[in-house]
Every structure is written in structure tokens, then in C-alpha cells.
VOLO-388254 format. One record per residue (C-alpha): residue in three letters; x, y, z; residue number from 1. Coordinates in nm, 2 decimals. Layout:
BEGIN
@rest: ALA, xx: X, yy: Y, zz: Z, nr: NUM
...
END
This chain:
BEGIN
@rest: MET, xx: -14.96, yy: -2.31, zz: -4.74, nr: 1
@rest: LYS, xx: -14.78, yy: -1.98, zz: -4.79, nr: 2
@rest: HIS, xx: -14.40, yy: -1.99, zz: -4.76, nr: 3
@rest: LEU, xx: -14.40, yy: -2.37, zz: -4.78, nr: 4
@rest: LYS, xx: -14.06, yy: -2.38, zz: -4.96, nr: 5
@rest: TYR, xx: -13.91, yy: -2.18, zz: -4.68, nr: 6
@rest: TYR, xx: -14.05, yy: -2.41, zz: -4.41, nr: 7
@rest: LEU, xx: -13.94, yy: -2.72, zz: -4.60, nr: 8
@rest: ILE, xx: -13.58, yy: -2.60, zz: -4.64, nr: 9
@rest: ALA, xx: -13.53, yy: -2.44, zz: -4.30, nr: 10
@rest: PHE, xx: -13.71, yy: -2.71, zz: -4.10, nr: 11
@rest: GLY, xx: -13.59, yy: -3.00, zz: -4.32, nr: 12
@rest: PHE, xx: -13.22, yy: -2.92, zz: -4.29, nr: 13
@rest: THR, xx: -13.22, yy: -2.83, zz: -3.92, nr: 14
@rest: TRP, xx: -13.45, yy: -3.11, zz: -3.80, nr: 15
@rest: THR, xx: -13.26, yy: -3.37, zz: -4.01, nr: 16
@rest: VAL, xx: -12.91, yy: -3.29, zz: -3.88, nr: 17
@rest: TRP, xx: -13.04, yy: -3.24, zz: -3.52, nr: 18
@rest: ILE, xx: -13.23, yy: -3.57, zz: -3.51, nr: 19
@rest: VAL, xx: -12.93, yy: -3.76, zz: -3.66, nr: 20
@rest: SER, xx: -12.70, yy: -3.60, zz: -3.40, nr: 21
@rest: PHE, xx: -12.94, yy: -3.68, zz: -3.11, nr: 22
@rest: MET, xx: -12.96, yy: -4.04, zz: -3.24, nr: 23
@rest: ILE, xx: -12.58, yy: -4.08, zz: -3.23, nr: 24
@rest: VAL, xx: -12.54, yy: -3.94, zz: -2.88, nr: 25
@rest: GLU, xx: -12.82, yy: -4.15, zz: -2.75, nr: 26
@rest: TRP, xx: -12.68, yy: -4.46, zz: -2.92, nr: 27
@rest: GLN, xx: -12.33, yy: -4.41, zz: -2.79, nr: 28
@rest: ASN, xx: -12.42, yy: -4.23, zz: -2.46, nr: 29
@rest: TYR, xx: -12.23, yy: -3.92, zz: -2.57, nr: 30
@rest: THR, xx: -12.30, yy: -3.56, zz: -2.46, nr: 31
@rest: ILE, xx: -12.40, yy: -3.26, zz: -2.67, nr: 32
@rest: PRO, xx: -12.22, yy: -2.96, zz: -2.53, nr: 33
@rest: ALA, xx: -12.43, yy: -2.69, zz: -2.36, nr: 34
@rest: GLN, xx: -12.39, yy: -2.33, zz: -2.46, nr: 35
@rest: GLU, xx: -12.16, yy: -2.26, zz: -2.16, nr: 36
@rest: ALA, xx: -11.94, yy: -2.56, zz: -2.25, nr: 37
@rest: VAL, xx: -11.85, yy: -2.44, zz: -2.60, nr: 38
@rest: PHE, xx: -11.50, yy: -2.35, zz: -2.48, nr: 39
@rest: GLU, xx: -11.45, yy: -2.69, zz: -2.33, nr: 40
@rest: VAL, xx: -11.50, yy: -2.86, zz: -2.66, nr: 41
@rest: VAL, xx: -11.19, yy: -2.71, zz: -2.81, nr: 42
@rest: THR, xx: -10.98, yy: -2.69, zz: -2.49, nr: 43
@rest: THR, xx: -11.04, yy: -3.02, zz: -2.31, nr: 44
@rest: ASP, xx: -11.09, yy: -3.39, zz: -2.39, nr: 45
@rest: PHE, xx: -11.46, yy: -3.34, zz: -2.43, nr: 46
@rest: VAL, xx: -11.47, yy: -3.51, zz: -2.76, nr: 47
@rest: GLN, xx: -11.46, yy: -3.89, zz: -2.71, nr: 48
@rest: SER, xx: -11.43, yy: -4.02, zz: -3.06, nr: 49
@rest: PRO, xx: -11.47, yy: -3.92, zz: -3.43, nr: 50
@rest: LEU, xx: -11.83, yy: -4.03, zz: -3.41, nr: 51
@rest: HIS, xx: -11.88, yy: -3.80, zz: -3.12, nr: 52
@rest: LEU, xx: -11.72, yy: -3.52, zz: -3.32, nr: 53
@rest: LEU, xx: -11.96, yy: -3.59, zz: -3.60, nr: 54
@rest: ALA, xx: -12.26, yy: -3.56, zz: -3.37, nr: 55
@rest: ILE, xx: -12.13, yy: -3.23, zz: -3.24, nr: 56
@rest: VAL, xx: -12.07, yy: -3.09, zz: -3.59, nr: 57
@rest: LEU, xx: -12.41, yy: -3.20, zz: -3.71, nr: 58
@rest: PHE, xx: -12.58, yy: -3.05, zz: -3.41, nr: 59
@rest: SER, xx: -12.39, yy: -2.72, zz: -3.46, nr: 60
@rest: LEU, xx: -12.48, yy: -2.71, zz: -3.83, nr: 61
@rest: GLY, xx: -12.85, yy: -2.73, zz: -3.75, nr: 62
@rest: VAL, xx: -12.86, yy: -2.36, zz: -3.67, nr: 63
@rest: TYR, xx: -12.80, yy: -2.27, zz: -4.03, nr: 64
@rest: GLY, xx: -13.13, yy: -2.40, zz: -4.17, nr: 65
@rest: PRO, xx: -13.29, yy: -2.05, zz: -4.18, nr: 66
@rest: LEU, xx: -12.98, yy: -1.91, zz: -4.34, nr: 67
@rest: ILE, xx: -12.98, yy: -2.18, zz: -4.61, nr: 68
@rest: ALA, xx: -13.35, yy: -2.12, zz: -4.68, nr: 69
@rest: TYR, xx: -13.27, yy: -1.74, zz: -4.71, nr: 70
@rest: GLY, xx: -12.99, yy: -1.82, zz: -4.95, nr: 71
@rest: VAL, xx: -13.21, yy: -2.04, zz: -5.17, nr: 72
@rest: LEU, xx: -13.52, yy: -1.83, zz: -5.18, nr: 73
@rest: GLN, xx: -13.42, yy: -1.47, zz: -5.14, nr: 74
@rest: LYS, xx: -13.39, yy: -1.32, zz: -5.48, nr: 75
@rest: ASP, xx: -13.22, yy: -0.99, zz: -5.38, nr: 76
@rest: LYS, xx: -12.93, yy: -1.08, zz: -5.15, nr: 77
@rest: SER, xx: -12.75, yy: -0.75, zz: -5.21, nr: 78
@rest: TRP, xx: -12.84, yy: -0.61, zz: -4.87, nr: 79
@rest: ARG, xx: -12.63, yy: -0.32, zz: -4.76, nr: 80
@rest: VAL, xx: -12.55, yy: -0.19, zz: -4.41, nr: 81
@rest: LYS, xx: -12.79, yy: 0.09, zz: -4.34, nr: 82
@rest: ALA, xx: -12.76, yy: 0.36, zz: -4.08, nr: 83
@rest: ILE, xx: -12.93, yy: 0.23, zz: -3.78, nr: 84
@rest: PRO, xx: -13.13, yy: 0.48, zz: -3.57, nr: 85
@rest: ARG, xx: -12.95, yy: 0.54, zz: -3.24, nr: 86
@rest: ALA, xx: -13.27, yy: 0.49, zz: -3.05, nr: 87
@rest: MET, xx: -13.30, yy: 0.14, zz: -3.19, nr: 88
@rest: ILE, xx: -12.94, yy: 0.06, zz: -3.10, nr: 89
@rest: LEU, xx: -13.00, yy: 0.18, zz: -2.74, nr: 90
@rest: PHE, xx: -13.32, yy: -0.02, zz: -2.71, nr: 91
@rest: ALA, xx: -13.15, yy: -0.33, zz: -2.84, nr: 92
@rest: VAL, xx: -12.86, yy: -0.31, zz: -2.59, nr: 93
@rest: VAL, xx: -13.07, yy: -0.21, zz: -2.29, nr: 94
@rest: PHE, xx: -13.33, yy: -0.48, zz: -2.36, nr: 95
@rest: ALA, xx: -13.06, yy: -0.75, zz: -2.41, nr: 96
@rest: LEU, xx: -12.89, yy: -0.65, zz: -2.08, nr: 97
@rest: ALA, xx: -13.22, yy: -0.64, zz: -1.89, nr: 98
@rest: LEU, xx: -13.30, yy: -1.00, zz: -2.00, nr: 99
@rest: GLY, xx: -12.99, yy: -1.11, zz: -1.82, nr: 100
@rest: LEU, xx: -12.94, yy: -0.85, zz: -1.54, nr: 101
@rest: ILE, xx: -13.29, yy: -0.85, zz: -1.39, nr: 102
@rest: PRO, xx: -13.34, yy: -1.23, zz: -1.36, nr: 103
@rest: GLY, xx: -12.97, yy: -1.26, zz: -1.25, nr: 104
@rest: PHE, xx: -13.02, yy: -1.02, zz: -0.96, nr: 105
@rest: VAL, xx: -13.34, yy: -1.20, zz: -0.86, nr: 106
@rest: ALA, xx: -13.17, yy: -1.54, zz: -0.87, nr: 107
@rest: ALA, xx: -12.89, yy: -1.40, zz: -0.65, nr: 108
@rest: ILE, xx: -13.14, yy: -1.27, zz: -0.40, nr: 109
@rest: ILE, xx: -13.33, yy: -1.59, zz: -0.39, nr: 110
@rest: ALA, xx: -13.01, yy: -1.80, zz: -0.35, nr: 111
@rest: ASN, xx: -12.88, yy: -1.54, zz: -0.09, nr: 112
@rest: THR, xx: -12.56, yy: -1.50, zz: -0.29, nr: 113
@rest: SER, xx: -12.38, yy: -1.21, zz: -0.44, nr: 114
@rest: PHE, xx: -12.46, yy: -1.13, zz: -0.80, nr: 115
@rest: GLY, xx: -12.17, yy: -1.18, zz: -1.05, nr: 116
@rest: VAL, xx: -12.09, yy: -1.28, zz: -1.40, nr: 117
@rest: THR, xx: -12.13, yy: -1.66, zz: -1.44, nr: 118
@rest: LEU, xx: -11.84, yy: -1.71, zz: -1.69, nr: 119
@rest: PRO, xx: -11.50, yy: -1.54, zz: -1.72, nr: 120
@rest: LEU, xx: -11.56, yy: -1.19, zz: -1.84, nr: 121
@rest: LEU, xx: -11.27, yy: -1.20, zz: -2.08, nr: 122
@rest: THR, xx: -11.44, yy: -1.47, zz: -2.28, nr: 123
@rest: LEU, xx: -11.75, yy: -1.26, zz: -2.34, nr: 124
@rest: PRO, xx: -11.63, yy: -1.09, zz: -2.66, nr: 125
@rest: ILE, xx: -11.53, yy: -1.43, zz: -2.81, nr: 126
@rest: TYR, xx: -11.87, yy: -1.58, zz: -2.72, nr: 127
@rest: LEU, xx: -12.05, yy: -1.28, zz: -2.87, nr: 128
@rest: VAL, xx: -11.87, yy: -1.33, zz: -3.20, nr: 129
@rest: TYR, xx: -11.94, yy: -1.70, zz: -3.18, nr: 130
@rest: GLN, xx: -12.31, yy: -1.62, zz: -3.13, nr: 131
@rest: ILE, xx: -12.31, yy: -1.38, zz: -3.43, nr: 132
@rest: VAL, xx: -12.17, yy: -1.64, zz: -3.67, nr: 133
@rest: THR, xx: -12.40, yy: -1.92, zz: -3.53, nr: 134
@rest: SER, xx: -12.74, yy: -1.83, zz: -3.38, nr: 135
@rest: GLY, xx: -12.72, yy: -1.48, zz: -3.52, nr: 136
@rest: THR, xx: -12.73, yy: -1.62, zz: -3.87, nr: 137
@rest: GLU, xx: -13.09, yy: -1.74, zz: -3.80, nr: 138
@rest: GLU, xx: -13.19, yy: -1.38, zz: -3.86, nr: 139
@rest: PHE, xx: -13.13, yy: -1.40, zz: -4.23, nr: 140
@rest: GLY, xx: -13.42, yy: -1.65, zz: -4.24, nr: 141
@rest: TRP, xx: -13.65, yy: -1.51, zz: -3.96, nr: 142
@rest: ARG, xx: -13.61, yy: -1.13, zz: -4.01, nr: 143
@rest: GLY, xx: -13.44, yy: -1.12, zz: -4.35, nr: 144
@rest: TYR, xx: -13.70, yy: -1.34, zz: -4.53, nr: 145
@rest: LEU, xx: -14.00, yy: -1.45, zz: -4.33, nr: 146
@rest: LEU, xx: -14.09, yy: -1.14, zz: -4.13, nr: 147
@rest: PRO, xx: -14.09, yy: -0.91, zz: -4.44, nr: 148
@rest: LYS, xx: -14.31, yy: -1.16, zz: -4.62, nr: 149
@rest: PHE, xx: -14.56, yy: -1.15, zz: -4.34, nr: 150
@rest: LEU, xx: -14.54, yy: -0.77, zz: -4.32, nr: 151
@rest: GLU, xx: -14.66, yy: -0.75, zz: -4.68, nr: 152
@rest: GLU, xx: -15.01, yy: -0.84, zz: -4.55, nr: 153
@rest: ASP, xx: -15.00, yy: -0.79, zz: -4.17, nr: 154
@rest: ASN, xx: -14.92, yy: -0.52, zz: -3.92, nr: 155
@rest: ALA, xx: -14.60, yy: -0.56, zz: -3.72, nr: 156
@rest: VAL, xx: -14.77, yy: -0.73, zz: -3.42, nr: 157
@rest: GLU, xx: -14.94, yy: -0.99, zz: -3.63, nr: 158
@rest: ALA, xx: -14.63, yy: -1.05, zz: -3.84, nr: 159
@rest: GLY, xx: -14.42, yy: -1.09, zz: -3.53, nr: 160
@rest: TRP, xx: -14.68, yy: -1.32, zz: -3.38, nr: 161
@rest: LYS, xx: -14.69, yy: -1.55, zz: -3.69, nr: 162
@rest: SER, xx: -14.32, yy: -1.56, zz: -3.75, nr: 163
@rest: GLY, xx: -14.27, yy: -1.62, zz: -3.38, nr: 164
@rest: TRP, xx: -14.47, yy: -1.94, zz: -3.38, nr: 165
@rest: VAL, xx: -14.27, yy: -2.06, zz: -3.68, nr: 166
@rest: TRP, xx: -13.95, yy: -1.97, zz: -3.50, nr: 167
@rest: ALA, xx: -14.06, yy: -2.15, zz: -3.19, nr: 168
@rest: ILE, xx: -14.17, yy: -2.47, zz: -3.36, nr: 169
@rest: TRP, xx: -13.84, yy: -2.48, zz: -3.55, nr: 170
@rest: HIS, xx: -13.68, yy: -2.52, zz: -3.20, nr: 171
@rest: PHE, xx: -13.90, yy: -2.81, zz: -3.09, nr: 172
@rest: PRO, xx: -13.67, yy: -3.11, zz: -3.15, nr: 173
@rest: LEU, xx: -13.40, yy: -2.93, zz: -2.95, nr: 174
@rest: VAL, xx: -13.63, yy: -2.85, zz: -2.66, nr: 175
@rest: ILE, xx: -13.78, yy: -3.20, zz: -2.65, nr: 176
@rest: TYR, xx: -13.44, yy: -3.35, zz: -2.65, nr: 177
@rest: LEU, xx: -13.31, yy: -3.13, zz: -2.37, nr: 178
@rest: TYR, xx: -13.61, yy: -3.22, zz: -2.15, nr: 179
@rest: SER, xx: -13.66, yy: -3.58, zz: -2.28, nr: 180
@rest: ALA, xx: -13.57, yy: -3.72, zz: -1.93, nr: 181
@rest: LEU, xx: -13.87, yy: -3.54, zz: -1.78, nr: 182
@rest: PRO, xx: -14.23, yy: -3.66, zz: -1.77, nr: 183
@rest: ILE, xx: -14.45, yy: -3.57, zz: -2.06, nr: 184
@rest: ALA, xx: -14.66, yy: -3.37, zz: -1.82, nr: 185
@rest: ILE, xx: -14.36, yy: -3.13, zz: -1.78, nr: 186
@rest: ILE, xx: -14.24, yy: -3.14, zz: -2.14, nr: 187
@rest: ILE, xx: -14.57, yy: -3.01, zz: -2.29, nr: 188
@rest: PRO, xx: -14.60, yy: -2.71, zz: -2.06, nr: 189
@rest: THR, xx: -14.23, yy: -2.64, zz: -2.12, nr: 190
@rest: LEU, xx: -14.29, yy: -2.63, zz: -2.49, nr: 191
@rest: ILE, xx: -14.59, yy: -2.40, zz: -2.45, nr: 192
@rest: GLY, xx: -14.40, yy: -2.16, zz: -2.22, nr: 193
@rest: PHE, xx: -14.10, yy: -2.16, zz: -2.44, nr: 194
@rest: SER, xx: -14.32, yy: -2.09, zz: -2.75, nr: 195
@rest: PHE, xx: -14.49, yy: -1.79, zz: -2.59, nr: 196
@rest: ASN, xx: -14.16, yy: -1.65, zz: -2.48, nr: 197
@rest: ILE, xx: -14.02, yy: -1.69, zz: -2.84, nr: 198
@rest: VAL, xx: -14.34, yy: -1.53, zz: -2.99, nr: 199
@rest: GLY, xx: -14.30, yy: -1.23, zz: -2.75, nr: 200
@rest: MET, xx: -13.94, yy: -1.19, zz: -2.86, nr: 201
@rest: SER, xx: -14.05, yy: -1.21, zz: -3.22, nr: 202
@rest: ILE, xx: -14.27, yy: -0.91, zz: -3.17, nr: 203
@rest: ILE, xx: -13.98, yy: -0.73, zz: -3.01, nr: 204
@rest: TYR, xx: -13.77, yy: -0.81, zz: -3.32, nr: 205
@rest: ALA, xx: -14.06, yy: -0.68, zz: -3.54, nr: 206
@rest: PHE, xx: -14.05, yy: -0.35, zz: -3.35, nr: 207
@rest: LEU, xx: -13.67, yy: -0.32, zz: -3.41, nr: 208
@rest: TYR, xx: -13.71, yy: -0.42, zz: -3.78, nr: 209
@rest: VAL, xx: -13.99, yy: -0.19, zz: -3.88, nr: 210
@rest: ASN, xx: -13.81, yy: 0.11, zz: -3.72, nr: 211
@rest: SER, xx: -13.46, yy: 0.03, zz: -3.85, nr: 212
@rest: GLN, xx: -13.51, yy: -0.19, zz: -4.16, nr: 213
@rest: SER, xx: -13.18, yy: -0.34, zz: -4.05, nr: 214
@rest: LEU, xx: -13.10, yy: -0.71, zz: -4.07, nr: 215
@rest: LEU, xx: -12.76, yy: -0.64, zz: -3.92, nr: 216
@rest: LEU, xx: -12.93, yy: -0.51, zz: -3.60, nr: 217
@rest: ALA, xx: -13.14, yy: -0.82, zz: -3.58, nr: 218
@rest: VAL, xx: -12.83, yy: -1.04, zz: -3.61, nr: 219
@rest: ILE, xx: -12.64, yy: -0.85, zz: -3.33, nr: 220
@rest: PHE, xx: -12.95, yy: -0.83, zz: -3.11, nr: 221
@rest: HIS, xx: -12.99, yy: -1.21, zz: -3.13, nr: 222
@rest: ALA, xx: -12.62, yy: -1.26, zz: -3.04, nr: 223
@rest: MET, xx: -12.65, yy: -1.01, zz: -2.75, nr: 224
@rest: THR, xx: -12.96, yy: -1.16, zz: -2.59, nr: 225
@rest: ASN, xx: -12.80, yy: -1.51, zz: -2.60, nr: 226
@rest: THR, xx: -12.47, yy: -1.39, zz: -2.47, nr: 227
@rest: PHE, xx: -12.59, yy: -1.15, zz: -2.19, nr: 228
@rest: SER, xx: -12.84, yy: -1.40, zz: -2.06, nr: 229
@rest: LEU, xx: -12.58, yy: -1.67, zz: -2.03, nr: 230
@rest: TYR, xx: -12.31, yy: -1.45, zz: -1.87, nr: 231
@rest: LEU, xx: -12.55, yy: -1.26, zz: -1.64, nr: 232
@rest: LEU, xx: -12.81, yy: -1.52, zz: -1.56, nr: 233
@rest: GLY, xx: -12.65, yy: -1.86, zz: -1.63, nr: 234
@rest: SER, xx: -12.85, yy: -2.17, zz: -1.57, nr: 235
@rest: THR, xx: -13.12, yy: -2.17, zz: -1.30, nr: 236
@rest: GLU, xx: -13.38, yy: -2.43, zz: -1.21, nr: 237
@rest: ASN, xx: -13.59, yy: -2.18, zz: -1.00, nr: 238
@rest: PRO, xx: -13.93, yy: -2.15, zz: -1.17, nr: 239
@rest: VAL, xx: -13.98, yy: -1.79, zz: -1.05, nr: 240
@rest: VAL, xx: -13.65, yy: -1.68, zz: -1.21, nr: 241
@rest: GLY, xx: -13.73, yy: -1.88, zz: -1.52, nr: 242
@rest: PHE, xx: -14.05, yy: -1.68, zz: -1.57, nr: 243
@rest: LEU, xx: -13.89, yy: -1.34, zz: -1.54, nr: 244
@rest: PRO, xx: -13.76, yy: -1.32, zz: -1.90, nr: 245
@rest: ALA, xx: -14.11, yy: -1.39, zz: -2.03, nr: 246
@rest: ILE, xx: -14.25, yy: -1.13, zz: -1.80, nr: 247
@rest: ILE, xx: -14.00, yy: -0.87, zz: -1.92, nr: 248
@rest: VAL, xx: -14.07, yy: -0.97, zz: -2.28, nr: 249
@rest: TRP, xx: -14.44, yy: -0.95, zz: -2.27, nr: 250
@rest: GLY, xx: -14.45, yy: -0.65, zz: -2.05, nr: 251
@rest: SER, xx: -14.24, yy: -0.47, zz: -2.31, nr: 252
@rest: VAL, xx: -14.47, yy: -0.59, zz: -2.59, nr: 253
@rest: ALA, xx: -14.77, yy: -0.46, zz: -2.40, nr: 254
@rest: TYR, xx: -14.60, yy: -0.12, zz: -2.35, nr: 255
@rest: LEU, xx: -14.49, yy: -0.10, zz: -2.72, nr: 256
@rest: ARG, xx: -14.84, yy: -0.18, zz: -2.84, nr: 257
@rest: SER, xx: -15.00, yy: 0.08, zz: -2.62, nr: 258
@rest: ARG, xx: -14.73, yy: 0.34, zz: -2.71, nr: 259
@rest: PHE, xx: -14.70, yy: 0.29, zz: -3.09, nr: 260
@rest: GLY, xx: -15.01, yy: 0.08, zz: -3.19, nr: 261
@rest: GLU, xx: -15.02, yy: -0.25, zz: -3.38, nr: 262
@rest: ASP, xx: -14.78, yy: -0.12, zz: -3.65, nr: 263
@rest: LEU, xx: -14.52, yy: -0.05, zz: -3.38, nr: 264
@rest: VAL, xx: -14.39, yy: 0.24, zz: -3.58, nr: 265
@rest: ILE, xx: -14.23, yy: 0.53, zz: -3.40, nr: 266
@rest: GLN, xx: -14.37, yy: 0.85, zz: -3.55, nr: 267
END
């Protein structure tokens, strides 16, 4: 299997610390903080014991599996900040905002409430930085190492598709844990839906990467999508709203393929 070392390191580290963390919280009936509760961990009595803190730390470290794999396997780590095309910056910002704004507006309409930011706006810059140094570091593995490897043999759509499935499966222990209280008949479709959404996003990343060659843009884009979705959409259990991000993602993929072809290169 190609890229086996990468899979063993990225998956091995992440899955090990996640599973150990989940075992601790289940054993002691603790809670792993949700994304929106990250500020509560440091400002309240959320942490119940040193063992609970250990579980939270292990869970938090899991995100660094792809970064560690990059550090071990990437021979040339002397990447420099390149000039990013303004069109790619604009696309990244507008797309990240749309993923939060459009479903957020629809959720407000369905709930017959006014649209608004779900968390204090002043905390947004802090959370964005938090996302850059946590989830954003995944990009060293996904778009800094794996996507370029696939691009050596495949066009951008194929490379995005393949790396997207790897990216999605890497998340499986987390998704299964989050939905573990639900019947298996719901968990399986959830995994499938989650995976296709991640694969679509991976193709969007491929479009950004082949037209910018910028790992930094991928890191910031990852942080922005996580941040804007949380602050503008928040958490919703409405299935219609839940499908909207996937519709936006795959609608964008369809447009980019029709406009720029399978290589997704802007001429």
C-alpha cells in the first residue's frame, strides 16, 4: 500500500490517544469538551480531576497525528511563505463564510428566530488562532504531504477524492464516539454522510492548493471554516440545515469541475 508509513503514523498516533481518552471518560463518566466549550475548560470548574485533565489533554493531542507524520516523513521541511493569489484568498474567505452564513440563515428561518452570532463576537479572533494551532496543523499532513503525493500521479479531482477519504476515515473514532448513544442504523449513515462532505471539502482544498501552492492558505482556510461554521451556524439538529453545508460543498465542486476541468487549474 502506497503511503503506508504516513497512515501508520498519522492514524496510529491519533487513534491511540483518542481511544485512550474515550476509555477514560467512559470509565469515570467524564465529559470531553465540545468545540464551543473550549473557553469553559480554562475559565470554569469544568475539569473534575487530574485524570479528567489527562483525558482532555490526550483528546486534544489527537489532532496532531498528521503533523507528526509530516514531520517524520517530509524530507524538505523548508517551506517558505509564498505570495498567495488574491483570487484564492477571496475564494477561501467567501467560501468559509458561506458555509456558516447560509445554513445559519436557514436555521434561523426554520426556527422563526433572528439570525445572530452564536458565541460572543469578541472571542472569535481568539478561537480562530486556537483553530490555526490545533485543527489547522492537520494541513501539514493532508495538504503538505499527502495531497502532493497523490498529485504526482492523479489530477486534482482524483487526488482530492483519494486524500479526502483518508482524511474522513481518520476522523471515524471521533464521529463514532460522538454518536455512540444512537442506534447503529443512524451511526452508519452519519459516517457515510460525514465522509462524503469531507471528500467534497478535500476537492475544494485541492482547488486552492493547485492554484496557490500554499500550505499556509490551507492552514488558515481550515481554521476559518471551523470558526465561521461554529460562530454563524452553531449546533443544530435539523436535518435540512445539516445537509446544507454538503450541498454548498458539492455544488461548488460541480461548478469548479465544469469551469476548470479535472485539473482545477485556473488558466
